[in-house]
mmCIF entry with sequence, helices, sheets and N, C-alpha, C, O atoms, coordinates in Angstrom:
data_MODEL
# 
_entry.id   MODEL 
# 
_entity.id                         1 
_entity.type                       polymer 
_entity.pdbx_number_of_molecules   1 
# 
_entity_poly.entity_id                      1 
_entity_poly.type                           'polypeptide(L)' 
_entity_poly.nstd_linkage                   no 
_entity_poly.nstd_monomer                   no 
_entity_poly.pdbx_seq_one_letter_code       MAGNNVAFALGLAQKAGKTASGDTAVRAALKSGKVKVLVLAQDAAPNSKKEIYFLA 
_entity_poly.pdbx_seq_one_letter_code_can   MAGNNVAFALGLAQKAGKTASGDTAVRAALKSGKVKVLVLAQDAAPNSKKEIYFLA 
_entity_poly.pdbx_strand_id                 A 
# 
loop_
_entity_poly_seq.entity_id 
_entity_poly_seq.num 
_entity_poly_seq.mon_id 
_entity_poly_seq.hetero 
1 1  MET n 
1 2  ALA n 
1 3  GLY n 
1 4  ASN n 
1 5  ASN n 
1 6  VAL n 
1 7  ALA n 
1 8  PHE n 
1 9  ALA n 
1 10 LEU n 
1 11 GLY n 
1 12 LEU n 
1 13 ALA n 
1 14 GLN n 
1 15 LYS n 
1 16 ALA n 
1 17 GLY n 
1 18 LYS n 
1 19 THR n 
1 20 ALA n 
1 21 SER n 
1 22 GLY n 
1 23 ASP n 
1 24 THR n 
1 25 ALA n 
1 26 VAL n 
1 27 ARG n 
1 28 ALA n 
1 29 ALA n 
1 30 LEU n 
1 31 LYS n 
1 32 SER n 
1 33 GLY n 
1 34 LYS n 
1 35 VAL n 
1 36 LYS n 
1 37 VAL n 
1 38 LEU n 
1 39 VAL n 
1 40 LEU n 
1 41 ALA n 
1 42 GLN n 
1 43 ASP n 
1 44 ALA n 
1 45 ALA n 
1 46 PRO n 
1 47 ASN n 
1 48 SER n 
1 49 LYS n 
1 50 LYS n 
1 51 GLU n 
1 52 ILE n 
1 53 TYR n 
1 54 PHE n 
1 55 LEU n 
1 56 ALA n 
# 
_struct_asym.id          A 
_struct_asym.entity_id   1 
# 
loop_
_struct_conf.conf_type_id 
_struct_conf.id 
_struct_conf.pdbx_PDB_helix_id 
_struct_conf.beg_label_comp_id 
_struct_conf.beg_label_asym_id 
_struct_conf.beg_label_seq_id 
_struct_conf.pdbx_beg_PDB_ins_code 
_struct_conf.end_label_comp_id 
_struct_conf.end_label_asym_id 
_struct_conf.end_label_seq_id 
_struct_conf.pdbx_end_PDB_ins_code 
_struct_conf.beg_auth_comp_id 
_struct_conf.beg_auth_asym_id 
_struct_conf.beg_auth_seq_id 
_struct_conf.end_auth_comp_id 
_struct_conf.end_auth_asym_id 
_struct_conf.end_auth_seq_id 
_struct_conf.pdbx_PDB_helix_class 
_struct_conf.details 
_struct_conf.pdbx_PDB_helix_length 
HELX_P HELX_P1 AA1 ALA A 2  ? LYS A 15 ? ALA A 2  LYS A 15 1 ? 14 
HELX_P HELX_P2 AA2 ASP A 23 ? SER A 32 ? ASP A 23 SER A 32 1 ? 10 
HELX_P HELX_P3 AA3 PRO A 46 ? LEU A 55 ? PRO A 46 LEU A 55 1 ? 10 
# 
_struct_conf_type.id          HELX_P 
_struct_conf_type.criteria    ? 
_struct_conf_type.reference   ? 
# 
loop_
_atom_site.group_PDB 
_atom_site.id 
_atom_site.type_symbol 
_atom_site.label_atom_id 
_atom_site.label_alt_id 
_atom_site.label_comp_id 
_atom_site.label_asym_id 
_atom_site.label_entity_id 
_atom_site.label_seq_id 
_atom_site.pdbx_PDB_ins_code 
_atom_site.Cartn_x 
_atom_site.Cartn_y 
_atom_site.Cartn_z 
_atom_site.occupancy 
_atom_site.B_iso_or_equiv 
_atom_site.pdbx_formal_charge 
_atom_site.auth_seq_id 
_atom_site.auth_comp_id 
_atom_site.auth_asym_id 
_atom_site.auth_atom_id 
_atom_site.pdbx_PDB_model_num 
ATOM 1   N N  . MET A 1 1  ? -200.735 58.006 -87.908  1.00 0.00 ? 1  MET A N  1 
ATOM 2   C CA . MET A 1 1  ? -199.856 57.854 -86.765  1.00 0.00 ? 1  MET A CA 1 
ATOM 3   C C  . MET A 1 1  ? -199.274 56.449 -86.689  1.00 0.00 ? 1  MET A C  1 
ATOM 4   O O  . MET A 1 1  ? -198.087 56.284 -86.410  1.00 0.00 ? 1  MET A O  1 
ATOM 5   N N  . ALA A 1 2  ? -200.115 55.416 -86.938  1.00 0.00 ? 2  ALA A N  1 
ATOM 6   C CA . ALA A 1 2  ? -199.624 54.046 -86.876  1.00 0.00 ? 2  ALA A CA 1 
ATOM 7   C C  . ALA A 1 2  ? -198.589 53.782 -87.966  1.00 0.00 ? 2  ALA A C  1 
ATOM 8   O O  . ALA A 1 2  ? -197.665 52.992 -87.770  1.00 0.00 ? 2  ALA A O  1 
ATOM 9   N N  . GLY A 1 3  ? -198.745 54.444 -89.119  1.00 0.00 ? 3  GLY A N  1 
ATOM 10  C CA . GLY A 1 3  ? -197.775 54.282 -90.199  1.00 0.00 ? 3  GLY A CA 1 
ATOM 11  C C  . GLY A 1 3  ? -196.402 54.772 -89.799  1.00 0.00 ? 3  GLY A C  1 
ATOM 12  O O  . GLY A 1 3  ? -195.393 54.214 -90.230  1.00 0.00 ? 3  GLY A O  1 
ATOM 13  N N  . ASN A 1 4  ? -196.351 55.805 -88.982  1.00 0.00 ? 4  ASN A N  1 
ATOM 14  C CA . ASN A 1 4  ? -195.058 56.306 -88.508  1.00 0.00 ? 4  ASN A CA 1 
ATOM 15  C C  . ASN A 1 4  ? -194.394 55.300 -87.593  1.00 0.00 ? 4  ASN A C  1 
ATOM 16  O O  . ASN A 1 4  ? -193.174 55.141 -87.637  1.00 0.00 ? 4  ASN A O  1 
ATOM 17  N N  . ASN A 1 5  ? -195.169 54.614 -86.763  1.00 0.00 ? 5  ASN A N  1 
ATOM 18  C CA . ASN A 1 5  ? -194.611 53.601 -85.877  1.00 0.00 ? 5  ASN A CA 1 
ATOM 19  C C  . ASN A 1 5  ? -194.035 52.432 -86.665  1.00 0.00 ? 5  ASN A C  1 
ATOM 20  O O  . ASN A 1 5  ? -192.976 51.905 -86.325  1.00 0.00 ? 5  ASN A O  1 
ATOM 21  N N  . VAL A 1 6  ? -194.731 52.037 -87.710  1.00 0.00 ? 6  VAL A N  1 
ATOM 22  C CA . VAL A 1 6  ? -194.248 50.937 -88.547  1.00 0.00 ? 6  VAL A CA 1 
ATOM 23  C C  . VAL A 1 6  ? -192.966 51.354 -89.257  1.00 0.00 ? 6  VAL A C  1 
ATOM 24  O O  . VAL A 1 6  ? -192.003 50.588 -89.303  1.00 0.00 ? 6  VAL A O  1 
ATOM 25  N N  . ALA A 1 7  ? -192.948 52.554 -89.807  1.00 0.00 ? 7  ALA A N  1 
ATOM 26  C CA . ALA A 1 7  ? -191.771 53.048 -90.504  1.00 0.00 ? 7  ALA A CA 1 
ATOM 27  C C  . ALA A 1 7  ? -190.586 53.150 -89.530  1.00 0.00 ? 7  ALA A C  1 
ATOM 28  O O  . ALA A 1 7  ? -189.455 52.825 -89.892  1.00 0.00 ? 7  ALA A O  1 
ATOM 29  N N  . PHE A 1 8  ? -190.845 53.593 -88.318  1.00 0.00 ? 8  PHE A N  1 
ATOM 30  C CA . PHE A 1 8  ? -189.795 53.695 -87.301  1.00 0.00 ? 8  PHE A CA 1 
ATOM 31  C C  . PHE A 1 8  ? -189.233 52.314 -86.972  1.00 0.00 ? 8  PHE A C  1 
ATOM 32  O O  . PHE A 1 8  ? -188.017 52.138 -86.891  1.00 0.00 ? 8  PHE A O  1 
ATOM 33  N N  . ALA A 1 9  ? -190.119 51.335 -86.783  1.00 0.00 ? 9  ALA A N  1 
ATOM 34  C CA . ALA A 1 9  ? -189.686 49.981 -86.456  1.00 0.00 ? 9  ALA A CA 1 
ATOM 35  C C  . ALA A 1 9  ? -188.887 49.370 -87.602  1.00 0.00 ? 9  ALA A C  1 
ATOM 36  O O  . ALA A 1 9  ? -187.887 48.693 -87.367  1.00 0.00 ? 9  ALA A O  1 
ATOM 37  N N  . LEU A 1 10 ? -189.317 49.602 -88.831  1.00 0.00 ? 10 LEU A N  1 
ATOM 38  C CA . LEU A 1 10 ? -188.571 49.088 -89.980  1.00 0.00 ? 10 LEU A CA 1 
ATOM 39  C C  . LEU A 1 10 ? -187.207 49.752 -90.090  1.00 0.00 ? 10 LEU A C  1 
ATOM 40  O O  . LEU A 1 10 ? -186.225 49.100 -90.445  1.00 0.00 ? 10 LEU A O  1 
ATOM 41  N N  . GLY A 1 11 ? -187.142 51.036 -89.789  1.00 0.00 ? 11 GLY A N  1 
ATOM 42  C CA . GLY A 1 11 ? -185.862 51.742 -89.808  1.00 0.00 ? 11 GLY A CA 1 
ATOM 43  C C  . GLY A 1 11 ? -184.895 51.196 -88.778  1.00 0.00 ? 11 GLY A C  1 
ATOM 44  O O  . GLY A 1 11 ? -183.710 51.026 -89.065  1.00 0.00 ? 11 GLY A O  1 
ATOM 45  N N  . LEU A 1 12 ? -185.395 50.917 -87.572  1.00 0.00 ? 12 LEU A N  1 
ATOM 46  C CA . LEU A 1 12 ? -184.536 50.323 -86.540  1.00 0.00 ? 12 LEU A CA 1 
ATOM 47  C C  . LEU A 1 12 ? -184.048 48.936 -86.959  1.00 0.00 ? 12 LEU A C  1 
ATOM 48  O O  . LEU A 1 12 ? -182.879 48.597 -86.772  1.00 0.00 ? 12 LEU A O  1 
ATOM 49  N N  . ALA A 1 13 ? -184.953 48.139 -87.526  1.00 0.00 ? 13 ALA A N  1 
ATOM 50  C CA . ALA A 1 13 ? -184.568 46.801 -87.979  1.00 0.00 ? 13 ALA A CA 1 
ATOM 51  C C  . ALA A 1 13 ? -183.527 46.868 -89.080  1.00 0.00 ? 13 ALA A C  1 
ATOM 52  O O  . ALA A 1 13 ? -182.619 46.038 -89.133  1.00 0.00 ? 13 ALA A O  1 
ATOM 53  N N  . GLN A 1 14 ? -183.652 47.853 -89.960  1.00 0.00 ? 14 GLN A N  1 
ATOM 54  C CA . GLN A 1 14 ? -182.680 48.001 -91.037  1.00 0.00 ? 14 GLN A CA 1 
ATOM 55  C C  . GLN A 1 14 ? -181.318 48.406 -90.482  1.00 0.00 ? 14 GLN A C  1 
ATOM 56  O O  . GLN A 1 14 ? -180.289 47.898 -90.930  1.00 0.00 ? 14 GLN A O  1 
ATOM 57  N N  . LYS A 1 15 ? -181.308 49.313 -89.515  1.00 0.00 ? 15 LYS A N  1 
ATOM 58  C CA . LYS A 1 15 ? -180.037 49.724 -88.908  1.00 0.00 ? 15 LYS A CA 1 
ATOM 59  C C  . LYS A 1 15 ? -179.375 48.560 -88.190  1.00 0.00 ? 15 LYS A C  1 
ATOM 60  O O  . LYS A 1 15 ? -178.147 48.485 -88.130  1.00 0.00 ? 15 LYS A O  1 
ATOM 61  N N  . ALA A 1 16 ? -180.177 47.648 -87.642  1.00 0.00 ? 16 ALA A N  1 
ATOM 62  C CA . ALA A 1 16 ? -179.639 46.484 -86.947  1.00 0.00 ? 16 ALA A CA 1 
ATOM 63  C C  . ALA A 1 16 ? -179.231 45.375 -87.902  1.00 0.00 ? 16 ALA A C  1 
ATOM 64  O O  . ALA A 1 16 ? -178.692 44.354 -87.474  1.00 0.00 ? 16 ALA A O  1 
ATOM 65  N N  . GLY A 1 17 ? -179.483 45.566 -89.198  1.00 0.00 ? 17 GLY A N  1 
ATOM 66  C CA . GLY A 1 17 ? -179.106 44.552 -90.178  1.00 0.00 ? 17 GLY A CA 1 
ATOM 67  C C  . GLY A 1 17 ? -180.047 43.375 -90.211  1.00 0.00 ? 17 GLY A C  1 
ATOM 68  O O  . GLY A 1 17 ? -179.653 42.288 -90.635  1.00 0.00 ? 17 GLY A O  1 
ATOM 69  N N  . LYS A 1 18 ? -181.276 43.556 -89.779  1.00 0.00 ? 18 LYS A N  1 
ATOM 70  C CA . LYS A 1 18 ? -182.244 42.469 -89.701  1.00 0.00 ? 18 LYS A CA 1 
ATOM 71  C C  . LYS A 1 18 ? -183.255 42.478 -90.833  1.00 0.00 ? 18 LYS A C  1 
ATOM 72  O O  . LYS A 1 18 ? -184.255 41.762 -90.772  1.00 0.00 ? 18 LYS A O  1 
ATOM 73  N N  . THR A 1 19 ? -183.011 43.280 -91.869  1.00 0.00 ? 19 THR A N  1 
ATOM 74  C CA . THR A 1 19 ? -183.938 43.348 -92.996  1.00 0.00 ? 19 THR A CA 1 
ATOM 75  C C  . THR A 1 19 ? -183.238 42.933 -94.271  1.00 0.00 ? 19 THR A C  1 
ATOM 76  O O  . THR A 1 19 ? -182.013 42.986 -94.375  1.00 0.00 ? 19 THR A O  1 
ATOM 77  N N  . ALA A 1 20 ? -184.032 42.522 -95.233  1.00 0.00 ? 20 ALA A N  1 
ATOM 78  C CA . ALA A 1 20 ? -183.531 42.242 -96.571  1.00 0.00 ? 20 ALA A CA 1 
ATOM 79  C C  . ALA A 1 20 ? -184.338 43.108 -97.520  1.00 0.00 ? 20 ALA A C  1 
ATOM 80  O O  . ALA A 1 20 ? -185.569 43.068 -97.514  1.00 0.00 ? 20 ALA A O  1 
ATOM 81  N N  . SER A 1 21 ? -183.655 43.878 -98.322  1.00 0.00 ? 21 SER A N  1 
ATOM 82  C CA . SER A 1 21 ? -184.368 44.699 -99.299  1.00 0.00 ? 21 SER A CA 1 
ATOM 83  C C  . SER A 1 21 ? -183.757 44.482 -100.663 1.00 0.00 ? 21 SER A C  1 
ATOM 84  O O  . SER A 1 21 ? -182.547 44.300 -100.800 1.00 0.00 ? 21 SER A O  1 
ATOM 85  N N  . GLY A 1 22 ? -184.597 44.504 -101.653 1.00 0.00 ? 22 GLY A N  1 
ATOM 86  C CA . GLY A 1 22 ? -184.153 44.232 -103.011 1.00 0.00 ? 22 GLY A CA 1 
ATOM 87  C C  . GLY A 1 22 ? -184.544 42.823 -103.406 1.00 0.00 ? 22 GLY A C  1 
ATOM 88  O O  . GLY A 1 22 ? -184.661 41.930 -102.568 1.00 0.00 ? 22 GLY A O  1 
ATOM 89  N N  . ASP A 1 23 ? -184.740 42.650 -104.674 1.00 0.00 ? 23 ASP A N  1 
ATOM 90  C CA . ASP A 1 23 ? -185.258 41.399 -105.208 1.00 0.00 ? 23 ASP A CA 1 
ATOM 91  C C  . ASP A 1 23 ? -184.396 40.189 -104.843 1.00 0.00 ? 23 ASP A C  1 
ATOM 92  O O  . ASP A 1 23 ? -184.909 39.187 -104.343 1.00 0.00 ? 23 ASP A O  1 
ATOM 93  N N  . THR A 1 24 ? -183.115 40.280 -105.088 1.00 0.00 ? 24 THR A N  1 
ATOM 94  C CA . THR A 1 24 ? -182.225 39.143 -104.866 1.00 0.00 ? 24 THR A CA 1 
ATOM 95  C C  . THR A 1 24 ? -182.099 38.802 -103.386 1.00 0.00 ? 24 THR A C  1 
ATOM 96  O O  . THR A 1 24 ? -182.146 37.628 -103.019 1.00 0.00 ? 24 THR A O  1 
ATOM 97  N N  . ALA A 1 25 ? -181.940 39.801 -102.537 1.00 0.00 ? 25 ALA A N  1 
ATOM 98  C CA . ALA A 1 25 ? -181.783 39.563 -101.101 1.00 0.00 ? 25 ALA A CA 1 
ATOM 99  C C  . ALA A 1 25 ? -183.053 38.975 -100.500 1.00 0.00 ? 25 ALA A C  1 
ATOM 100 O O  . ALA A 1 25 ? -182.982 38.096 -99.640  1.00 0.00 ? 25 ALA A O  1 
ATOM 101 N N  . VAL A 1 26 ? -184.198 39.446 -100.938 1.00 0.00 ? 26 VAL A N  1 
ATOM 102 C CA . VAL A 1 26 ? -185.467 38.930 -100.407 1.00 0.00 ? 26 VAL A CA 1 
ATOM 103 C C  . VAL A 1 26 ? -185.673 37.483 -100.841 1.00 0.00 ? 26 VAL A C  1 
ATOM 104 O O  . VAL A 1 26 ? -186.103 36.653 -100.040 1.00 0.00 ? 26 VAL A O  1 
ATOM 105 N N  . ARG A 1 27 ? -185.375 37.179 -102.080 1.00 0.00 ? 27 ARG A N  1 
ATOM 106 C CA . ARG A 1 27 ? -185.524 35.786 -102.544 1.00 0.00 ? 27 ARG A CA 1 
ATOM 107 C C  . ARG A 1 27 ? -184.597 34.857 -101.766 1.00 0.00 ? 27 ARG A C  1 
ATOM 108 O O  . ARG A 1 27 ? -185.006 33.762 -101.380 1.00 0.00 ? 27 ARG A O  1 
ATOM 109 N N  . ALA A 1 28 ? -183.368 35.272 -101.532 1.00 0.00 ? 28 ALA A N  1 
ATOM 110 C CA . ALA A 1 28 ? -182.422 34.454 -100.774 1.00 0.00 ? 28 ALA A CA 1 
ATOM 111 C C  . ALA A 1 28 ? -182.907 34.243 -99.347  1.00 0.00 ? 28 ALA A C  1 
ATOM 112 O O  . ALA A 1 28 ? -182.804 33.138 -98.813  1.00 0.00 ? 28 ALA A O  1 
ATOM 113 N N  . ALA A 1 29 ? -183.438 35.301 -98.720  1.00 0.00 ? 29 ALA A N  1 
ATOM 114 C CA . ALA A 1 29 ? -183.948 35.188 -97.349  1.00 0.00 ? 29 ALA A CA 1 
ATOM 115 C C  . ALA A 1 29 ? -185.153 34.253 -97.303  1.00 0.00 ? 29 ALA A C  1 
ATOM 116 O O  . ALA A 1 29 ? -185.288 33.461 -96.371  1.00 0.00 ? 29 ALA A O  1 
ATOM 117 N N  . LEU A 1 30 ? -186.031 34.342 -98.304  1.00 0.00 ? 30 LEU A N  1 
ATOM 118 C CA . LEU A 1 30 ? -187.194 33.450 -98.350  1.00 0.00 ? 30 LEU A CA 1 
ATOM 119 C C  . LEU A 1 30 ? -186.767 31.997 -98.517  1.00 0.00 ? 30 LEU A C  1 
ATOM 120 O O  . LEU A 1 30 ? -187.305 31.110 -97.854  1.00 0.00 ? 30 LEU A O  1 
ATOM 121 N N  . LYS A 1 31 ? -185.813 31.752 -99.391  1.00 0.00 ? 31 LYS A N  1 
ATOM 122 C CA . LYS A 1 31 ? -185.352 30.387 -99.630  1.00 0.00 ? 31 LYS A CA 1 
ATOM 123 C C  . LYS A 1 31 ? -184.666 29.790 -98.408  1.00 0.00 ? 31 LYS A C  1 
ATOM 124 O O  . LYS A 1 31 ? -184.744 28.584 -98.178  1.00 0.00 ? 31 LYS A O  1 
ATOM 125 N N  . SER A 1 32 ? -183.995 30.629 -97.624  1.00 0.00 ? 32 SER A N  1 
ATOM 126 C CA . SER A 1 32 ? -183.300 30.130 -96.448  1.00 0.00 ? 32 SER A CA 1 
ATOM 127 C C  . SER A 1 32 ? -184.208 30.015 -95.226  1.00 0.00 ? 32 SER A C  1 
ATOM 128 O O  . SER A 1 32 ? -183.795 29.473 -94.201  1.00 0.00 ? 32 SER A O  1 
ATOM 129 N N  . GLY A 1 33 ? -185.432 30.514 -95.322  1.00 0.00 ? 33 GLY A N  1 
ATOM 130 C CA . GLY A 1 33 ? -186.393 30.389 -94.234  1.00 0.00 ? 33 GLY A CA 1 
ATOM 131 C C  . GLY A 1 33 ? -186.212 31.413 -93.130  1.00 0.00 ? 33 GLY A C  1 
ATOM 132 O O  . GLY A 1 33 ? -186.693 31.199 -92.017  1.00 0.00 ? 33 GLY A O  1 
ATOM 133 N N  . LYS A 1 34 ? -185.537 32.513 -93.402  1.00 0.00 ? 34 LYS A N  1 
ATOM 134 C CA . LYS A 1 34 ? -185.282 33.520 -92.383  1.00 0.00 ? 34 LYS A CA 1 
ATOM 135 C C  . LYS A 1 34 ? -186.366 34.582 -92.272  1.00 0.00 ? 34 LYS A C  1 
ATOM 136 O O  . LYS A 1 34 ? -186.320 35.415 -91.366  1.00 0.00 ? 34 LYS A O  1 
ATOM 137 N N  . VAL A 1 35 ? -187.333 34.569 -93.169  1.00 0.00 ? 35 VAL A N  1 
ATOM 138 C CA . VAL A 1 35 ? -188.334 35.641 -93.220  1.00 0.00 ? 35 VAL A CA 1 
ATOM 139 C C  . VAL A 1 35 ? -189.432 35.412 -92.200  1.00 0.00 ? 35 VAL A C  1 
ATOM 140 O O  . VAL A 1 35 ? -190.045 34.345 -92.156  1.00 0.00 ? 35 VAL A O  1 
ATOM 141 N N  . LYS A 1 36 ? -189.674 36.422 -91.385  1.00 0.00 ? 36 LYS A N  1 
ATOM 142 C CA . LYS A 1 36 ? -190.755 36.394 -90.408  1.00 0.00 ? 36 LYS A CA 1 
ATOM 143 C C  . LYS A 1 36 ? -191.912 37.275 -90.862  1.00 0.00 ? 36 LYS A C  1 
ATOM 144 O O  . LYS A 1 36 ? -193.076 36.942 -90.641  1.00 0.00 ? 36 LYS A O  1 
ATOM 145 N N  . VAL A 1 37 ? -191.592 38.394 -91.495  1.00 0.00 ? 37 VAL A N  1 
ATOM 146 C CA . VAL A 1 37 ? -192.590 39.350 -91.991  1.00 0.00 ? 37 VAL A CA 1 
ATOM 147 C C  . VAL A 1 37 ? -192.164 39.759 -93.390  1.00 0.00 ? 37 VAL A C  1 
ATOM 148 O O  . VAL A 1 37 ? -190.993 40.049 -93.634  1.00 0.00 ? 37 VAL A O  1 
ATOM 149 N N  . LEU A 1 38 ? -193.126 39.781 -94.309  1.00 0.00 ? 38 LEU A N  1 
ATOM 150 C CA . LEU A 1 38 ? -192.851 40.173 -95.672  1.00 0.00 ? 38 LEU A CA 1 
ATOM 151 C C  . LEU A 1 38 ? -193.692 41.396 -95.997  1.00 0.00 ? 38 LEU A C  1 
ATOM 152 O O  . LEU A 1 38 ? -194.917 41.368 -95.879  1.00 0.00 ? 38 LEU A O  1 
ATOM 153 N N  . VAL A 1 39 ? -193.028 42.470 -96.407  1.00 0.00 ? 39 VAL A N  1 
ATOM 154 C CA . VAL A 1 39 ? -193.723 43.696 -96.816  1.00 0.00 ? 39 VAL A CA 1 
ATOM 155 C C  . VAL A 1 39 ? -193.428 43.869 -98.299  1.00 0.00 ? 39 VAL A C  1 
ATOM 156 O O  . VAL A 1 39 ? -192.276 44.009 -98.708  1.00 0.00 ? 39 VAL A O  1 
ATOM 157 N N  . LEU A 1 40 ? -194.482 43.856 -99.087  1.00 0.00 ? 40 LEU A N  1 
ATOM 158 C CA . LEU A 1 40 ? -194.341 43.940 -100.535 1.00 0.00 ? 40 LEU A CA 1 
ATOM 159 C C  . LEU A 1 40 ? -194.989 45.224 -101.028 1.00 0.00 ? 40 LEU A C  1 
ATOM 160 O O  . LEU A 1 40 ? -196.122 45.535 -100.660 1.00 0.00 ? 40 LEU A O  1 
ATOM 161 N N  . ALA A 1 41 ? -194.271 45.967 -101.860 1.00 0.00 ? 41 ALA A N  1 
ATOM 162 C CA . ALA A 1 41 ? -194.794 47.234 -102.372 1.00 0.00 ? 41 ALA A CA 1 
ATOM 163 C C  . ALA A 1 41 ? -196.033 46.997 -103.230 1.00 0.00 ? 41 ALA A C  1 
ATOM 164 O O  . ALA A 1 41 ? -196.113 46.026 -103.982 1.00 0.00 ? 41 ALA A O  1 
ATOM 165 N N  . GLN A 1 42 ? -196.970 47.885 -103.101 1.00 0.00 ? 42 GLN A N  1 
ATOM 166 C CA . GLN A 1 42 ? -198.216 47.776 -103.845 1.00 0.00 ? 42 GLN A CA 1 
ATOM 167 C C  . GLN A 1 42 ? -197.983 47.900 -105.348 1.00 0.00 ? 42 GLN A C  1 
ATOM 168 O O  . GLN A 1 42 ? -198.716 47.311 -106.142 1.00 0.00 ? 42 GLN A O  1 
ATOM 169 N N  . ASP A 1 43 ? -196.973 48.657 -105.736 1.00 0.00 ? 43 ASP A N  1 
ATOM 170 C CA . ASP A 1 43 ? -196.715 48.870 -107.157 1.00 0.00 ? 43 ASP A CA 1 
ATOM 171 C C  . ASP A 1 43 ? -195.623 47.941 -107.709 1.00 0.00 ? 43 ASP A C  1 
ATOM 172 O O  . ASP A 1 43 ? -195.023 48.236 -108.743 1.00 0.00 ? 43 ASP A O  1 
ATOM 173 N N  . ALA A 1 44 ? -195.373 46.848 -107.035 1.00 0.00 ? 44 ALA A N  1 
ATOM 174 C CA . ALA A 1 44 ? -194.391 45.868 -107.527 1.00 0.00 ? 44 ALA A CA 1 
ATOM 175 C C  . ALA A 1 44 ? -194.899 45.233 -108.817 1.00 0.00 ? 44 ALA A C  1 
ATOM 176 O O  . ALA A 1 44 ? -196.105 45.155 -109.052 1.00 0.00 ? 44 ALA A O  1 
ATOM 177 N N  . ALA A 1 45 ? -193.973 44.786 -109.640 1.00 0.00 ? 45 ALA A N  1 
ATOM 178 C CA . ALA A 1 45 ? -194.320 44.160 -110.913 1.00 0.00 ? 45 ALA A CA 1 
ATOM 179 C C  . ALA A 1 45 ? -195.118 42.876 -110.663 1.00 0.00 ? 45 ALA A C  1 
ATOM 180 O O  . ALA A 1 45 ? -194.816 42.127 -109.734 1.00 0.00 ? 45 ALA A O  1 
ATOM 181 N N  . PRO A 1 46 ? -196.131 42.625 -111.488 1.00 0.00 ? 46 PRO A N  1 
ATOM 182 C CA . PRO A 1 46 ? -196.982 41.430 -111.298 1.00 0.00 ? 46 PRO A CA 1 
ATOM 183 C C  . PRO A 1 46 ? -196.189 40.129 -111.270 1.00 0.00 ? 46 PRO A C  1 
ATOM 184 O O  . PRO A 1 46 ? -196.475 39.253 -110.454 1.00 0.00 ? 46 PRO A O  1 
ATOM 185 N N  . ASN A 1 47 ? -195.199 39.989 -112.144 1.00 0.00 ? 47 ASN A N  1 
ATOM 186 C CA . ASN A 1 47 ? -194.405 38.752 -112.148 1.00 0.00 ? 47 ASN A CA 1 
ATOM 187 C C  . ASN A 1 47 ? -193.592 38.607 -110.866 1.00 0.00 ? 47 ASN A C  1 
ATOM 188 O O  . ASN A 1 47 ? -193.453 37.503 -110.340 1.00 0.00 ? 47 ASN A O  1 
ATOM 189 N N  . SER A 1 48 ? -193.059 39.711 -110.364 1.00 0.00 ? 48 SER A N  1 
ATOM 190 C CA . SER A 1 48 ? -192.312 39.672 -109.107 1.00 0.00 ? 48 SER A CA 1 
ATOM 191 C C  . SER A 1 48 ? -193.226 39.286 -107.961 1.00 0.00 ? 48 SER A C  1 
ATOM 192 O O  . SER A 1 48 ? -192.842 38.487 -107.106 1.00 0.00 ? 48 SER A O  1 
ATOM 193 N N  . LYS A 1 49 ? -194.431 39.842 -107.930 1.00 0.00 ? 49 LYS A N  1 
ATOM 194 C CA . LYS A 1 49 ? -195.387 39.506 -106.877 1.00 0.00 ? 49 LYS A CA 1 
ATOM 195 C C  . LYS A 1 49 ? -195.694 38.015 -106.894 1.00 0.00 ? 49 LYS A C  1 
ATOM 196 O O  . LYS A 1 49 ? -195.695 37.373 -105.844 1.00 0.00 ? 49 LYS A O  1 
ATOM 197 N N  . LYS A 1 50 ? -195.955 37.456 -108.073 1.00 0.00 ? 50 LYS A N  1 
ATOM 198 C CA . LYS A 1 50 ? -196.270 36.036 -108.170 1.00 0.00 ? 50 LYS A CA 1 
ATOM 199 C C  . LYS A 1 50 ? -195.132 35.169 -107.660 1.00 0.00 ? 50 LYS A C  1 
ATOM 200 O O  . LYS A 1 50 ? -195.356 34.205 -106.928 1.00 0.00 ? 50 LYS A O  1 
ATOM 201 N N  . GLU A 1 51 ? -193.914 35.512 -108.045 1.00 0.00 ? 51 GLU A N  1 
ATOM 202 C CA . GLU A 1 51 ? -192.767 34.700 -107.619 1.00 0.00 ? 51 GLU A CA 1 
ATOM 203 C C  . GLU A 1 51 ? -192.523 34.823 -106.120 1.00 0.00 ? 51 GLU A C  1 
ATOM 204 O O  . GLU A 1 51 ? -192.222 33.827 -105.462 1.00 0.00 ? 51 GLU A O  1 
ATOM 205 N N  . ILE A 1 52 ? -192.647 36.023 -105.574 1.00 0.00 ? 52 ILE A N  1 
ATOM 206 C CA . ILE A 1 52 ? -192.449 36.206 -104.144 1.00 0.00 ? 52 ILE A CA 1 
ATOM 207 C C  . ILE A 1 52 ? -193.528 35.473 -103.362 1.00 0.00 ? 52 ILE A C  1 
ATOM 208 O O  . ILE A 1 52 ? -193.229 34.829 -102.356 1.00 0.00 ? 52 ILE A O  1 
ATOM 209 N N  . TYR A 1 53 ? -194.779 35.561 -103.807 1.00 0.00 ? 53 TYR A N  1 
ATOM 210 C CA . TYR A 1 53 ? -195.866 34.830 -103.157 1.00 0.00 ? 53 TYR A CA 1 
ATOM 211 C C  . TYR A 1 53 ? -195.619 33.331 -103.186 1.00 0.00 ? 53 TYR A C  1 
ATOM 212 O O  . TYR A 1 53 ? -195.885 32.634 -102.207 1.00 0.00 ? 53 TYR A O  1 
ATOM 213 N N  . PHE A 1 54 ? -195.111 32.834 -104.308 1.00 0.00 ? 54 PHE A N  1 
ATOM 214 C CA . PHE A 1 54 ? -194.813 31.420 -104.419 1.00 0.00 ? 54 PHE A CA 1 
ATOM 215 C C  . PHE A 1 54 ? -193.703 31.004 -103.451 1.00 0.00 ? 54 PHE A C  1 
ATOM 216 O O  . PHE A 1 54 ? -193.789 29.950 -102.820 1.00 0.00 ? 54 PHE A O  1 
ATOM 217 N N  . LEU A 1 55 ? -192.681 31.817 -103.336 1.00 0.00 ? 55 LEU A N  1 
ATOM 218 C CA . LEU A 1 55 ? -191.570 31.502 -102.433 1.00 0.00 ? 55 LEU A CA 1 
ATOM 219 C C  . LEU A 1 55 ? -191.992 31.603 -100.960 1.00 0.00 ? 55 LEU A C  1 
ATOM 220 O O  . LEU A 1 55 ? -191.505 30.864 -100.105 1.00 0.00 ? 55 LEU A O  1 
ATOM 221 N N  . ALA A 1 56 ? -192.913 32.538 -100.691 1.00 0.00 ? 56 ALA A N  1 
ATOM 222 C CA . ALA A 1 56 ? -193.354 32.732 -99.299  1.00 0.00 ? 56 ALA A CA 1 
ATOM 223 C C  . ALA A 1 56 ? -194.247 31.588 -98.911  1.00 0.00 ? 56 ALA A C  1 
ATOM 224 O O  . ALA A 1 56 ? -194.736 31.542 -97.782  1.00 0.00 ? 56 ALA A O  1 
# 
């Protein structure tokens, strides 16, 4: 049930244009300091995870 609430909230944020999805957009948002919450897929590539963690 809680997962549905999170998915709903993320959907609303995406419709409002307040999310960044995709490798390039997320890196740009991290570099500009606009990121408040970072959700990273469990099956993301190890090198991508390391770089995102470093930027965060």
